[in-house]
C-alpha positions as a Python dict, from the first residue, in 0.01 Angstrom:
ca = {
    (1, 'M'): (0, 0, 0),
    (2, 'I'): (272, 187, 71),
    (3, 'A'): (127, 440, 327),
    (4, 'L'): (-113, 164, 462),
    (5, 'A'): (297, -51, 563),
    (6, 'M'): (414, 313, 745),
    (7, 'T'): (128, 352, 963),
    (8, 'F'): (160, -17, 1088),
    (9, 'L'): (539, 69, 1115),
    (10, 'N'): (427, 366, 1344),
    (11, 'M'): (181, 162, 1528),
    (12, 'I'): (466, -51, 1643),
    (13, 'P'): (581, 111, 1924),
    (14, 'G'): (195, 122, 2081),
    (15, 'I'): (137, -242, 2019),
    (16, 'S'): (488, -323, 2193),
    (17, 'S'): (363, -106, 2489),
    (18, 'L'): (-2, -254, 2475),
    (19, 'I'): (171, -610, 2465),
    (20, 'Q'): (337, -537, 2774),
    (21, 'F'): (24, -377, 2933),
    (22, 'V'): (-172, -731, 2886),
    (23, 'A'): (88, -894, 3041),
    (24, 'G'): (176, -708, 3301),
    (25, 'K'): (-248, -730, 3401),
    (26, 'W'): (-212, -1091, 3301),
    (27, 'M'): (74, -1151, 3632),
    (28, 'D'): (-126, -941, 3835),
    (29, 'S'): (-376, -1116, 3815),
    (30, 'K'): (-189, -1458, 3823),
    (31, 'V'): (-34, -1369, 4176),
    (32, 'S'): (-346, -1213, 4320),
    (33, 'M'): (-490, -1592, 4183),
    (34, 'Y'): (-288, -1779, 4359),
    (35, 'Q'): (-259, -1548, 4676),
    (36, 'S'): (-657, -1613, 4754),
    (37, 'R'): (-625, -1982, 4702),
    (38, 'M'): (-320, -2086, 4869),
    (39, 'G'): (-358, -1754, 5122),
    (40, 'V'): (-9, -1654, 5090),
    (41, 'T'): (225, -1287, 5035),
    (42, 'K'): (254, -1123, 4679),
    (43, 'D'): (585, -1220, 4747),
    (44, 'V'): (516, -1612, 4802),
    (45, 'A'): (251, -1620, 4527),
    (46, 'I'): (537, -1431, 4263),
    (47, 'N'): (804, -1735, 4379),
    (48, 'A'): (551, -1963, 4322),
    (49, 'I'): (414, -1862, 3963),
    (50, 'N'): (834, -1853, 3872),
    (51, 'A'): (887, -2256, 3992),
    (52, 'E'): (566, -2313, 3740),
    (53, 'V'): (773, -2088, 3478),
    (54, 'E'): (1093, -2259, 3556),
    (55, 'N'): (973, -2630, 3530),
    (56, 'N'): (812, -2546, 3244),
    (57, 'R'): (1144, -2458, 3149),
    (58, 'T'): (1253, -2810, 3242),
    (59, 'K'): (997, -3011, 3036),
    (60, 'V'): (1060, -2804, 2712),
    (61, 'G'): (1391, -2934, 2806),
    (62, 'F'): (1283, -3287, 2848),
    (63, 'L'): (1138, -3312, 2547),
    (64, 'N'): (1375, -3180, 2327),
    (65, 'A'): (1603, -3425, 2466),
    (66, 'V'): (1342, -3667, 2426),
    (67, 'A'): (1247, -3531, 2063),
    (68, 'N'): (1642, -3537, 1973),
    (69, 'S'): (1678, -3885, 2109),
    (70, 'R'): (1555, -4210, 1970),
    (71, 'F'): (1627, -4423, 2264),
    (72, 'L'): (1453, -4206, 2520),
    (73, 'Q'): (1167, -4174, 2243),
    (74, 'F'): (1139, -4594, 2269),
    (75, 'I'): (1149, -4574, 2618),
    (76, 'V'): (894, -4310, 2704),
    (77, 'G'): (704, -4446, 2426),
    (78, 'G'): (724, -4808, 2579),
    (79, 'F'): (617, -4722, 2930),
    (80, 'A'): (333, -4525, 2764),
    (81, 'L'): (194, -4715, 2513),
    (82, 'P'): (60, -5004, 2689),
    (83, 'W'): (-198, -4777, 2917),
    (84, 'I'): (-263, -4573, 2566),
    (85, 'V'): (-396, -4908, 2440),
    (86, 'Y'): (-552, -5025, 2726),
    (87, 'G'): (-734, -4650, 2745),
    (88, 'N'): (-857, -4651, 2352),
    (89, 'K'): (-947, -5015, 2420),
    (90, 'V'): (-1191, -4942, 2765),
    (91, 'I'): (-1305, -4594, 2511),
    (92, 'I'): (-1317, -4747, 2185),
    (93, 'W'): (-1390, -5074, 2201),
    (94, 'D'): (-1617, -5070, 2478),
    (95, 'N'): (-1788, -4761, 2507),
    (96, 'I'): (-1814, -4674, 2173),
    (97, 'I'): (-1771, -4979, 1899),
    (98, 'H'): (-1911, -5215, 2119),
    (99, 'K'): (-2242, -4990, 2195),
    (100, 'F'): (-2290, -4946, 1869),
    (101, 'F'): (-2296, -5266, 1716),
    (102, 'W'): (-2428, -5492, 2002),
    (103, 'G'): (-2626, -5224, 2211),
    (104, 'T'): (-2464, -5300, 2515),
    (105, 'Y'): (-2123, -5150, 2684),
    (106, 'G'): (-1796, -5339, 2672),
    (107, 'F'): (-1674, -5562, 2965),
    (108, 'T'): (-1243, -5495, 2964),
    (109, 'P'): (-1170, -5511, 3373),
    (110, 'P'): (-1072, -5239, 3516),
    (111, 'I'): (-674, -5270, 3602),
    (112, 'G'): (-554, -5278, 4048),
    (113, 'G'): (-345, -5446, 4236),
    (114, 'M'): (46, -5341, 4177),
    (115, 'V'): (47, -5236, 3792),
    (116, 'G'): (-261, -5000, 3903),
    (117, 'N'): (37, -4799, 4083),
    (118, 'W'): (275, -4864, 3852),
    (119, 'A'): (-15, -4721, 3581),
    (120, 'E'): (-23, -4373, 3832),
    (121, 'I'): (347, -4323, 3839),
    (122, 'I'): (417, -4438, 3485),
    (123, 'L'): (148, -4175, 3301),
    (124, 'G'): (175, -3961, 3648),
    (125, 'G'): (556, -3905, 3597),
    (126, 'I'): (530, -3883, 3200),
    (127, 'F'): (286, -3631, 3216),
    (128, 'V'): (233, -3496, 3522),
    (129, 'T'): (86, -3139, 3437),
    (130, 'S'): (270, -2771, 3594),
    (131, 'T'): (-56, -2678, 3743),
    (132, 'G'): (-8, -2993, 3992),
    (133, 'M'): (430, -2848, 4064),
    (134, 'G'): (292, -2464, 4101),
    (135, 'I'): (66, -2548, 4346),
    (136, 'T'): (297, -2786, 4558),
    (137, 'A'): (580, -2512, 4468),
    (138, 'A'): (265, -2277, 4689),
    (139, 'V'): (243, -2481, 4916),
    (140, 'L'): (558, -2566, 4995),
    (141, 'N'): (680, -2208, 5001),
    (142, 'R'): (414, -2104, 5238),
    (143, 'T'): (501, -2339, 5463),
    (144, 'K'): (819, -2228, 5460),
    (145, 'S'): (723, -1872, 5556),
    (146, 'D'): (457, -1982, 5788),
    (147, 'A'): (742, -2124, 6009),
}
């Protein structure tokens, strides 16, 4: 057992260098994907990826602030709850339960008009993806470098 532990401890420097190698290759592939997708230089792609990482850090900070404050939990949940209930009603009741018991799909009307616009803004603001922010940063950086 001790020999096995010693063998594992001797492997740690190799494992560390393997992790660094894999992380470097992952970053290189991500940079090349950004370059080919957006048609930008390597520096612009690296800046876009770094902007995405910074955005993720900001989002984690926001989520920590929300998690530590009952008031902010109430605000975020209060804005998101009606849309979550509506979405679940459409998916669970109209498409699953109603179809199973009555043989037809439900009939919940779609949200439209100003309320639909509010839903897009609220849900987009709460649940926006970092990929969208990364692509936006890449496009903005490309525009600045091309000008």
